[in-house]
GUROBA-521998 format. One line per 3 residues: for each residue x, y, z of C-alpha. Coordinates in steps of 0.02 Angstrom, whole numbers. Layout:
BEGIN
X:Y:Z  ...
This chain:
BEGIN
6391:5938:3713  6568:5891:3764  6626:5841:3936
6798:5780:3908  6963:5861:3865  7104:5798:3755
7224:5697:3839  7354:5757:3709  7379:5945:3725
7399:6060:3641  7279:6060:3503  7204:6201:3399
7043:6230:3335  7086:6201:3146  7155:6054:3039
7328:6063:2946  7242:6036:2774  7106:6169:2805
7200:6314:2721  7231:6219:2566  7056:6165:2552
6978:6330:2591  7095:6430:2475  7065:6311:2328
7249:6259:2316  7232:6074:2349  7269:5971:2208
7131:5843:2175  7143:5693:2041  7067:5790:1898
7198:5925:1920  7338:5806:1869  7361:5828:1691
7533:5790:1617  7579:5848:1444  7508:5745:1301
7370:5667:1406  7238:5548:1342  7065:5538:1402
6977:5383:1436  6793:5338:1403  6712:5165:1452
6592:5064:1357  6473:4991:1466  6338:4864:1464
6151:4918:1450  6101:4735:1496  6116:4651:1665
6144:4483:1601  6207:4426:1419  6340:4332:1320
6461:4446:1220  6451:4372:1046  6555:4506:967
6622:4678:984  6656:4783:821  6770:4942:845
6833:4992:670  6720:5145:666  6772:5215:830
6951:5181:787  6940:5287:623  6889:5438:714
7026:5568:717  7098:5589:881  7062:5410:947
7219:5317:992  7153:5150:1049  7007:5053:1088
7024:4911:1208  6918:4759:1226  6915:4621:1363
6971:4485:1234  7140:4594:1209  7153:4651:1391
7178:4475:1446  7345:4473:1340  7428:4584:1447
7328:4590:1616  7309:4452:1742  7154:4429:1854
7116:4547:1994  7139:4498:2177  6990:4471:2277
7082:4537:2451  6964:4470:2573  6972:4292:2509
6941:4218:2674  6777:4110:2682  6833:3944:2697
6705:3871:2561  6687:4019:2440  6689:3993:2257
6847:4015:2151  6838:4186:2069  6932:4254:1908
6890:4437:1914  6946:4541:1763  6950:4732:1734
6840:4711:1588  6706:4585:1527  6781:4454:1409
6626:4340:1365  6476:4382:1480  6417:4527:1569
6321:4506:1738  6274:4683:1778  6211:4851:1690
6376:4961:1688  6499:4822:1672  6641:4877:1551
6650:4796:1387  6773:4918:1304  6874:5071:1325
6917:5222:1213  7074:5331:1235  7069:5491:1144
7128:5665:1145  6983:5735:1246  6849:5658:1345
6716:5713:1238  6798:5638:1090  6822:5480:1185
6649:5483:1234  6586:5506:1052  6695:5367:994
6631:5248:1132  6451:5270:1066  6519:5198:902
6583:5032:965  6452:4890:923  6429:4754:1052
6336:4610:1000  6251:4529:1159  6140:4375:1174
6020:4424:1325  6012:4299:1468  5881:4273:1603
5910:4394:1755  5920:4360:1946  5885:4542:2007
5851:4486:2195  5915:4367:2332  5744:4273:2322
5760:4253:2129  5948:4192:2142  5894:4059:2266
5742:3996:2189  5745:3818:2125  5801:3827:1942
5865:4000:1942  5981:4054:1808  6161:4042:1859
6277:4187:1846  6430:4089:1865  6378:3929:1784
6544:3832:1834  6490:3851:2021  6328:3755:1999
6235:3888:2124  6223:4067:2153  6288:4052:2326
6462:4140:2328  6513:4067:2499  6456:4035:2672
6524:4023:2855  6441:3959:3008  6493:4016:3187
6438:3922:3333  6464:3951:3528  6393:3849:3658
6231:3740:3628  6111:3862:3538  5987:3726:3504
5968:3670:3674  5966:3847:3734  5828:3897:3613
5725:3745:3669  5743:3788:3848  5723:3990:3830
5570:4051:3929  5545:4192:3797  5570:4197:3619
5567:4330:3474  5590:4321:3300  5611:4430:3158
5677:4474:2982  5767:4628:2949  5808:4704:2780
5942:4831:2743  5931:4921:2572  6075:4947:2440
6189:5107:2467  6346:5162:2421  6466:5299:2463
6430:5437:2345  6599:5545:2397  6580:5721:2330
6737:5684:2206  6716:5529:2112  6852:5409:2078
6987:5439:1951  7178:5406:1902  7308:5465:1791
7441:5338:1725  7613:5366:1638  7709:5211:1584
7886:5248:1525  7913:5109:1388  8110:5137:1398
8131:5124:1585  7971:5014:1608  7934:5123:1754
7746:5167:1780  7679:5310:1885  7497:5308:1939
7404:5450:2012  7245:5379:2095  7108:5449:2213
7126:5293:2329  7136:5269:2518  7292:5145:2519
7424:5192:2391  7537:5040:2442  7393:4926:2428
7364:4994:2246  7551:4975:2205  7540:4788:2259
7376:4771:2159  7446:4845:2008  7611:4739:2026
7512:4579:2047  7394:4606:1890  7528:4651:1777
7660:4539:1856  7779:4685:1875  7904:4718:2001
7867:4854:2146  8010:4944:2122  7954:5008:1949
7779:5062:2011  7753:5222:2098  7579:5260:2161
7536:5447:2209  7382:5504:2302  7323:5689:2293
7195:5767:2391  7037:5661:2409  6867:5730:2398
6800:5597:2523  6821:5402:2521  6704:5330:2651
6779:5156:2595  6725:5183:2409  6912:5227:2368
6969:5074:2478  6916:4945:2336  7013:4897:2186
6925:4931:2009  6956:4883:1846  6962:5076:1773
7140:5077:1859  7203:4934:1767  7128:4989:1598
7215:5159:1622  7388:5089:1659  7366:4977:1506
7311:5098:1394  7462:5215:1446  7576:5067:1398
7493:5035:1233  7486:5220:1169  7649:5277:1250
7554:5428:1320  7487:5470:1504  7310:5417:1513
7182:5495:1619  7005:5416:1683  6878:5519:1776
6718:5436:1836  6574:5541:1798  6433:5541:1911
6312:5438:1812  6447:5302:1800  6481:5310:1990
6305:5240:2014  6355:5073:1932  6536:5084:1943
6584:5118:2121  6565:4988:2244  6384:4965:2311
6353:4906:2495  6238:4869:2640  6097:4773:2553
6063:4612:2667  5930:4508:2741  5952:4467:2916
5832:4319:3002  5847:4332:3185  5804:4238:3341
5834:4286:3515  5795:4158:3671  5795:4239:3843
5744:4202:4028  5592:4293:4106  5709:4421:4182
5770:4473:4023  5933:4388:4024  5984:4329:3830
6016:4148:3825  6043:4113:3640  6055:4205:3472
6016:4125:3317  6030:4219:3144  6071:4196:2959
6151:4352:2871  6117:4357:2674  6207:4475:2579
6149:4527:2402  6315:4521:2313  6338:4582:2129
6351:4502:1971  6545:4506:1989  6639:4485:2159
6722:4637:2208  6901:4655:2298  6821:4647:2469
6723:4472:2439  6588:4452:2569  6706:4531:2698
6579:4666:2746  6437:4540:2777  6555:4430:2877
6615:4581:3000  6433:4631:3029  6396:4463:3078
6545:4428:3188  6507:4606:3275  6321:4569:3291
6320:4523:3486  6372:4693:3520  6388:4738:3689
6291:4584:3765  6344:4435:3851  6261:4287:3750
6324:4117:3792  6246:4021:3660  6266:4085:3470
6236:4013:3305  6248:4127:3158  6275:4080:2983
6340:4211:2848  6322:4185:2660  6342:4290:2508
6224:4272:2356  6270:4340:2185  6128:4438:2097
6139:4542:1928  6191:4702:2008  6342:4802:2021
6481:4734:2139  6475:4736:2326  6610:4819:2420
6656:4942:2559  6568:5082:2631  6598:5176:2801
6548:5045:2939  6603:4900:2828  6447:4786:2875
6429:4845:3056  6273:4953:3032  6179:4802:2966
6223:4679:3114  6189:4824:3237  6018:4867:3162
5977:4674:3174  6022:4655:3343  5965:4810:3422
5800:4792:3332  5774:4628:3421  5826:4696:3590
5683:4808:3565  5569:4675:3524  5618:4573:3683
5597:4737:3786  5413:4738:3722  5384:4552:3741
5444:4569:3926  5371:4739:3963  5533:4813:3993
5604:4992:3967  5726:4982:3803  5863:5045:3906
5837:4916:4045  5839:4761:3934  6010:4826:3860
6086:4859:4042  6038:4677:4113  6140:4610:3962
6296:4711:3959  6466:4650:3977  6523:4721:4143
6670:4835:4151  6761:4713:4265  6733:4567:4133
6866:4627:4003  6950:4562:3892  6787:4498:3834
6759:4353:3692  6595:4404:3613  6551:4227:3558
6589:4243:3383  6774:4301:3347  6820:4475:3419
6886:4498:3596  6848:4665:3655  6982:4754:3754
6890:4874:3874  6727:4959:3908  6616:5052:4032
6454:5015:3940  6320:5044:4077  6406:5219:4109
6398:5267:3925  6218:5214:3924  6180:5329:4090
6270:5466:3987  6144:5452:3852  5998:5439:3951
6048:5582:4060  6059:5700:3904  5883:5634:3846
5819:5689:4023  5906:5854:4013  5841:5907:3846
5655:5862:3897  5635:5741:3755  5509:5639:3859
5395:5791:3887  5399:5816:3708  5344:5648:3666
5211:5643:3797  5136:5815:3739  5127:5748:3558
5061:5578:3590  4881:5601:3534  4914:5722:3394
4921:5711:3203  5114:5730:3226  5188:5605:3354
5354:5596:3426  5455:5462:3480  5623:5423:3557
5734:5271:3510  5908:5216:3567  6038:5095:3503
6202:5040:3580  6347:4990:3474  6525:4914:3486
6650:4975:3350  6781:4861:3283  6930:4980:3261
7123:4969:3237  7098:4840:3093  7246:4712:3123
7340:4633:3190  7439:4543:3055  7447:4382:3127
7255:4384:3147  7219:4434:2965  7350:4298:2901
7256:4169:3005  7092:4218:2924  7181:4181:2763
7225:4341:2700  7393:4381:2613  7375:4558:2705
7467:4628:2855  7407:4741:2980  7544:4849:3052
7593:5027:3026  7778:5095:3003  7799:5278:3034
7953:5392:3016  7975:5561:3112  8125:5673:3058
8192:5840:3119  8284:5940:3004  8425:6080:3037
8304:6209:3065  8209:6103:3192  8059:6082:3093
7991:5902:3098  7916:5795:2954  7801:5650:2983
7804:5520:2845  7658:5400:2839  7587:5281:2721
7407:5335:2789  7301:5440:2674  7203:5599:2724
7035:5590:2629  6960:5726:2744  6965:5646:2918
7106:5746:2980  7247:5621:2998  7369:5756:2959
7311:5853:3098  7305:5706:3226  7479:5639:3190
7537:5809:3211  7463:5834:3368  7537:5671:3423
7713:5743:3376  7674:5918:3454  7632:5824:3630
7776:5698:3619  7918:5823:3564  7860:5974:3667
7842:6085:3503  7770:6258:3520  7631:6220:3395
7564:6107:3249  7647:6231:3127  7807:6156:3175
7759:5999:3100  7729:5933:2920  7645:5766:2873
7695:5696:2713  7573:5548:2635  7511:5489:2475
7677:5436:2384  7747:5256:2389  7922:5311:2332
7945:5437:2485  7821:5366:2629  7835:5204:2730
7730:5049:2698  7574:5035:2788  7491:4864:2792
7306:4870:2775  7311:5062:2728  7180:5192:2776
7020:5113:2831  6935:5002:2964  6959:5150:3082
7134:5121:3110  7229:5279:3057  7227:5369:3228
7246:5220:3330  7388:5129:3242  7476:5269:3149
7455:5377:3309  7536:5232:3410  7681:5207:3293
7713:5401:3274  7702:5417:3468  7848:5282:3466
7940:5354:3333  7927:5536:3401  7985:5450:3560
8143:5379:3486  8177:5558:3401  8156:5631:3562
8286:5526:3646  8400:5583:3507  8361:5763:3525
8404:5752:3714  8566:5665:3681  8626:5790:3562
8565:5943:3667  8653:5852:3818  8815:5854:3720
8788:6043:3682  8734:6087:3860  8860:5977:3940
8729:5896:4041  8659:5721:4063  8502:5678:3953
8405:5630:4102  8426:5806:4176  8344:5890:4028
8172:5969:3987  8098:5968:3821  7952:6096:3808
7893:6246:3699  8029:6204:3567  8165:6218:3689
8286:6107:3783  8318:6170:3959  8416:6098:4119
8289:6046:4241  8283:6169:4381  8375:6298:4285
8268:6361:4132  8386:6495:4078  8512:6373:4030
8464:6282:3868  8445:6283:3672  8313:6293:3537
8275:6153:3443  8342:6240:3286  8511:6242:3382
8498:6060:3409  8452:6024:3226  8597:6134:3166
8724:6048:3267  8660:5863:3223  8670:5903:3043
8800:6050:3010  8899:6057:3166  8942:5873:3205
9104:5925:3289  9006:6002:3430  8947:5818:3471
9032:5694:3581  9118:5555:3501  8989:5418:3479
8831:5530:3464  8746:5490:3297  8727:5645:3186
8552:5669:3104  8391:5661:3200  8249:5535:3154
8139:5401:3237  8055:5251:3158  7933:5136:3229
7827:4988:3163  7683:4953:3272  7582:4790:3244
7451:4793:3370  7428:4629:3477  7242:4641:3464
7109:4762:3408  7030:4898:3504  6848:4918:3518
6753:5087:3529  6582:5083:3590  6431:5211:3624
6253:5249:3626  6152:5341:3500  5978:5420:3527
5858:5497:3404  5694:5612:3438  5580:5590:3296
5422:5657:3234  5300:5556:3129  5160:5627:3021
5020:5505:3039  4942:5574:2884  5078:5562:2761
5203:5437:2851  5336:5579:2846  5472:5554:2960
5583:5688:3027  5729:5684:3143  5711:5824:3268
5870:5800:3375  6006:5671:3386  6139:5650:3520
6286:5510:3549  6369:5461:3704  6534:5373:3659
6700:5308:3709  6842:5297:3581  6980:5290:3715
7115:5420:3727  7050:5576:3633  7193:5648:3516
7094:5802:3448  6917:5838:3501  6871:5923:3350
6918:5786:3230  6829:5658:3353  6671:5765:3344
6687:5785:3146  6696:5598:3118  6542:5562:3236
6437:5708:3162  6488:5659:2981  6448:5463:3014
6289:5515:3108  6227:5609:2953  6269:5457:2829
6169:5355:2974  6011:5460:2953  6047:5461:2764
6032:5272:2767  5895:5261:2889  5766:5379:2790
5823:5427:2623  5960:5340:2519  5923:5179:2422
5983:5113:2264  5839:5025:2167  5831:4902:2032
5692:4827:1929  5663:4644:1897  5761:4659:1738
5920:4721:1836  5899:4894:1767  5957:5013:1892
5828:5152:1925  5930:5279:2036  6065:5349:1929
6048:5538:1982  6041:5628:2142  5853:5672:2098
5826:5482:2125  5963:5439:2249  5904:5551:2394
6065:5612:2482  6004:5722:2619  6048:5904:2618
6086:6013:2777  5891:6050:2793  5859:5868:2835
6004:5847:2965  5957:5886:3138  6075:5963:3281
6183:5826:3335  6255:5823:3513  6397:5729:3584
6457:5668:3753  6634:5603:3775  6702:5466:3900
6885:5406:3891  6925:5238:3926  7100:5198:3857
7139:5044:3770  7254:4924:3852  7325:4863:3684
7367:5025:3596  7508:5125:3666  7430:5298:3700
7269:5201:3724  7185:5275:3569  7045:5185:3482
6967:5219:3316  6811:5329:3289  6790:5346:3092
6646:5231:3081  6568:5248:3250  6438:5377:3194
6355:5270:3047  6334:5118:3154  6194:5142:3277
6091:5262:3182  5972:5164:3086  5929:5058:3234
5894:5222:3346  5784:5297:3220  5692:5140:3178
5649:5130:3377  5607:5302:3380  5481:5286:3246
5406:5131:3342  5395:5234:3497  5306:5380:3407
5171:5258:3336  5155:5136:3494  5284:5005:3530
5157:4873:3560  5083:4876:3395  5235:4942:3274
5402:4858:3236  5503:4945:3090  5602:4789:3008
5678:4884:2851  5797:5022:2806  5774:5142:2737
5603:5187:2822  5498:5245:2686  5335:5363:2702
5226:5230:2626  5273:5098:2758  5252:5214:2893
5084:5273:2836  5018:5086:2843  5100:5061:3012
5009:5219:3073  4842:5165:2983  4847:4992:3062
4839:5070:3234  4657:5132:3196
């Protein structure tokens, strides 16, 4: 269901990129195949923890068609350390991350050598001939093992397995806890997941030895950041590096991280003098692409008898991998600082710590930490409601930030810009009633297959920036967006953006902004160009953090506004009128009150570029607008998710029957895109709540390396997902847009866990772990008898 219309019209019921995707003409990374391309295969460690005593490559090098074999010892002669972008925790340990292991491996799948050959098959055959002499070391597979006294140290120079920690305090949480009339505690756990995009990662590098120019095609979300990363690793000037991004078959944050494979591919191109391609296969993706989510959250809430929260105390422990990925412990940090959600909490004490384990590196995945913080907080809200005998919706309502209390400091770090939380909750509750969910639950209460309703409220951090805020955290990373909008001599408009379209529809959203701002006839009059650092502007943080629609949308709106003023000035010269008397609509400029007098945008373009003689002295030829938007603050979307589930008491099987969300992402640029983002995120939330989990054994061996083991849900497991829109424009973003890319994934786990509680009886059941397994549910159901 949708009960809001777009504030930016017109919009069409299709996306700019859909024709290319549906007709198979879109070009993906594996379609990039320059003449003479060599192919890479990686030699990866089969052990979780070991010393590398030696590597023998002679036999592999003797194979016909093999051009180079690279080891870590050789790589460090040419390539420097890889940056940890989110290096912002004050006391975190020093890191020297390398593209390839040099003397020690710390997780299964760590690259120890790479082979470049004429074909991928030949490269893989040669990789099997590389002999590595390992000295096995003791393994710490879990957080508990890593923190145990006398535990083996993954980085002995640290003297600990704790990578870093940070403590946020507001008010006097110790005194507030002592004085609280009601206290609830809980330890929540979230399992390990990864993005698993349909298209795996890949890159193609060409390094011209004569000009010393490097061109890198890569399946990545942020080409400008990749260029800086490559420049830093090779100490190479940026003007000599061109990064290009073709169509992406999904990203979900997985392709926002930096990886060793792209460094190795570039170096192999330089060493061999040939183009070199690396395409991650599906088996590799389970160990080589960034892992995410896995955390332990110890929580305490203290409240008054009327349900008003007085204090929150917590400890967030993230299970990092053996090596530190480019996001550091950033996702754990964001989840913690967003933990208070929509609630007023005067006293807070939350510690965040990252612990290294012999697992694959920890990194980005849609939501970037927020789903875990939301799961912990919303579960504790449900527990507090049971303790006080209140309805789960009522306990939330009593603690909401009121609509007249914005901007609101959440007690950790963020300051929320705007919101109408109670209204959004009411929308969700009204939809639950309208669908008859409660009657279904009542009818199944005593049956073998019970039903339950759960809800969870969330606040989403969007419009990642501003630059000063990111720099204040200690990041050498900006948060602004630069956008160019140009009209050519035929009246057609091109937008040049540093953002990447990875399926979320940024081409369409930015085109819609231009159509509305310039009064064009349709989106077909606009081309959005992206994915090339040689032709597109610099975009600070790139595509991620639910920022493209809000920040790029705002910058494009401003740039298109500048172009609009130029169009009207040129048209005024042609029509011998004042620009203030002109109207721009439907691809024409007309005189206000006299619509028959006017000119087309094609005529304006022709004059601006090819008949400058028709322009008055002082009117600049050409038609373009440029804008840089650095947000003064972030924007915060919010909403409520609700799930109707059924639970088979005999087997423990949980099935989501229906799912709905009420939400507010500010001004809606394109309803279809917003709904697509919310539905896609909700599907990933359901996946994390019930199905997907990366599993390791005690020896650090990964047990889930195919989609037979790692259960990505199919369309059969996904229920109908209904949506209700609100629009509360953000006061900090021109146009009022807020991000929505991660909203759907944030509250789903908590909502489904709450629904399972309801089905089995909230007075006796409390789900504490995601994903919710049938075995766990079976024993919870058994405990009721």
